[in-house]
C-alpha positions in Angstrom: 0.0 0.0 0.0 1.2 3.5 -0.7 3.1 5.2 2.2 2.8 8.9 3.2 6.6 9.4 3.3 8.7 9.7 0.1 11.6 7.9 1.8 9.4 4.8 2.0 8.5 3.7 -1.5 7.9 0.8 -3.9 10.4 -0.9 -6.1 10.0 -1.1 -9.9 7.6 -4.1 -9.5 5.4 -2.1 -7.2 6.3 -4.0 -4.0 5.8 -1.7 -1.0 7.6 -1.9 2.3 5.6 -3.4 5.2 6.5 -1.5 8.4 5.1 -2.3 11.8 3.5 0.9 13.3 5.8 0.7 16.3 8.9 0.9 14.2 10.8 4.2 14.1 12.2 5.1 10.7 14.3 8.3 10.4 13.0 10.6 7.6 16.5 10.5 6.0 16.5 6.7 5.8 15.5 5.0 2.5 13.2 2.0 2.7 12.5 0.7 -0.8 10.6 -2.3 -2.2 9.9 -5.7 -0.7 11.0 -4.9 2.9 9.3 -6.2 6.0 10.2 -4.3 9.2 9.0 -5.8 12.5 7.8 -4.5 15.8 9.9 -1.9 17.7 12.6 -1.6 15.1 14.8 1.5 15.0 16.2 2.7 11.7 18.6 5.6 12.1 19.5 8.5 9.8 20.9 7.7 6.3 20.3 4.0 6.4 19.3 2.3 3.1 17.2 -0.9 3.0 16.5 -1.7 -0.6 14.9 -4.8 -2.1 14.5 -4.1 -5.8 16.7 -6.5 -7.8 14.8 -9.1 -9.7 15.8 -12.8 -9.6 15.8 -15.2 -12.6 12.0 -15.7 -12.2 11.4 -11.9 -12.4 10.4 -11.5 -8.8 12.1 -9.7 -5.9 12.9 -11.5 -2.7 12.2 -10.0 0.8 14.5 -8.2 3.2 13.1 -9.0 6.6 14.1 -7.1 9.7 13.0 -8.9 13.0 11.5 -7.3 16.1 13.6 -4.9 18.1 16.5 -4.7 15.7 18.4 -1.5 15.7 19.9 -0.3 12.4 22.3 2.5 12.9 23.4 5.5 10.8 24.6 4.8 7.2 23.8 1.1 7.1 23.2 -0.4 3.7 21.2 -3.6 3.3 20.6 -5.0 -0.3 20.7 -8.3 -2.1 21.4 -9.8 -5.4 18.4 -10.7 -7.5 16.4 -13.6 -6.2 18.2 -13.7 -2.8 16.7 -13.0 0.6 18.1 -11.2 3.6 16.8 -11.9 7.1 18.0 -10.2 10.3 16.9 -11.8 13.6 15.3 -10.1 16.6 17.3 -7.8 18.9 20.3 -7.7 16.6 22.4 -4.5 16.6 23.6 -3.3 13.2 26.3 -0.7 13.8 27.2 2.5 11.9 28.1 2.1 8.3 27.6 -1.7 8.2 27.0 -3.3 4.8 24.8 -6.4 4.5 24.5 -7.9 1.0 22.5 -11.0 0.5 21.8 -13.7 0.4 22.3 -13.5 4.1 20.7 -14.8 7.3 21.7 -13.1 10.5 20.4 -14.7 13.7 18.9 -13.2 16.8 20.9 -11.0 19.2 23.9 -10.6 16.9 26.3 -7.6 17.2 27.6 -6.1 13.9 30.2 -3.5 14.7 31.0 -0.3 12.9 31.8 -0.6 9.2 31.8 -4.4 9.0 30.6 -6.2 5.9 28.5 -9.3 5.7 28.3 -10.7 2.1 26.5 -13.9 1.1 26.8 -15.5 4.6 24.8 -16.9 7.4 25.4 -15.9 11.1 23.7 -17.9 13.8 22.5 -16.2 17.0 24.7 -14.0 19.3 27.6 -13.6 16.9 29.9 -10.7 17.4 31.5 -9.2 14.2 34.2 -6.7 15.0 35.0 -3.3 13.6 35.7 -3.4 9.9 35.6 -7.1 9.7 34.4 -8.8 6.5 32.5 -12.1 6.4 31.9 -13.6 3.0 30.6 -16.9 1.7 30.7 -18.4 5.2 28.5 -19.9 7.9 29.3 -18.6 11.4 28.1 -20.6 14.4 26.3 -19.3 17.6 28.4 -17.2 20.0 31.3 -16.9 17.6 33.6 -13.8 18.1 35.0 -12.3 14.9 37.9 -9.9 15.8 38.1 -6.3 14.4 39.6 -6.2 10.9 39.2 -10.0 10.3 38.5 -11.5 6.9 36.3 -14.6 7.2 35.9 -16.3 3.8 36.1 -20.1 4.5 35.1 -22.8 6.9 38.8 -22.9 8.0 38.6 -19.3 9.0 35.5 -20.0 11.1 37.1 -22.9 12.9 39.7 -20.5 14.4 37.2 -18.2 16.1 36.8 -18.1 19.9 33.5 -17.7 21.7 31.9 -14.4 22.8 32.9 -13.7 26.4 30.3 -12.9 29.1 31.7 -9.3 29.2 31.2 -8.9 25.5 27.7 -10.4 25.8 26.9 -7.7 28.5 28.2 -5.0 26.2 26.0 -6.3 23.4 23.0 -6.1 25.7 24.0 -2.5 26.8 24.2 -1.3 23.3 20.8 -2.8 22.4 19.2 -1.4 25.5 20.6 2.1 24.9 19.2 2.1 21.3 15.9 0.8 22.6 15.6 3.7 25.0 16.7 6.1 22.3 13.9 4.9 20.0 11.3 5.3 22.8 12.5 8.8 23.5 12.2 9.8 19.9 8.7 8.3 19.7 7.6 10.3 22.8 9.0 13.5 21.3 7.1 12.9 18.0 4.0 12.2 20.0 4.3 15.4 21.9 5.0 17.4 18.7 1.9 15.9 17.0 -0.3 16.9 20.0 0.8 20.6 19.6 
């Protein structure tokens, strides 16, 4: 269905984004095409979520953002034609992250600033460090990928350690801080609309 904001619009096939009414989308973010955004999601300024490239059958696959995900400033999420992207609930996607599908990212993952996920699957509670690149790989639950790493094979994945309790706590703190920020912005918008 048509949306009232020009930053939320259909792709060339006419697929409109589906956005839960509790999601907060910054007016400078671009949400295009076959995108499903769940409950209590936060999409920060200048993020781009674009599902518009046709697959071999002529259709466009979905980019699905789970409940309570936070997508920070300058994030780009896209996919090659016919490929899907799914991001699990309560995942934090840091500033400037690029996700290019096909990708499946599990629940409660932490994608640090400027990392890249390309054609890969991350199970739940994976930490991807600053500037790391994960490509053509499957990363298991609780894996810790250090800053600047290049993960491109099953051998690379085997050498990863587990996320520590201290790192898990930091992941929760970042998620909680962004949740509070989303709620504060929503309250401010509500007050402004009442005036």
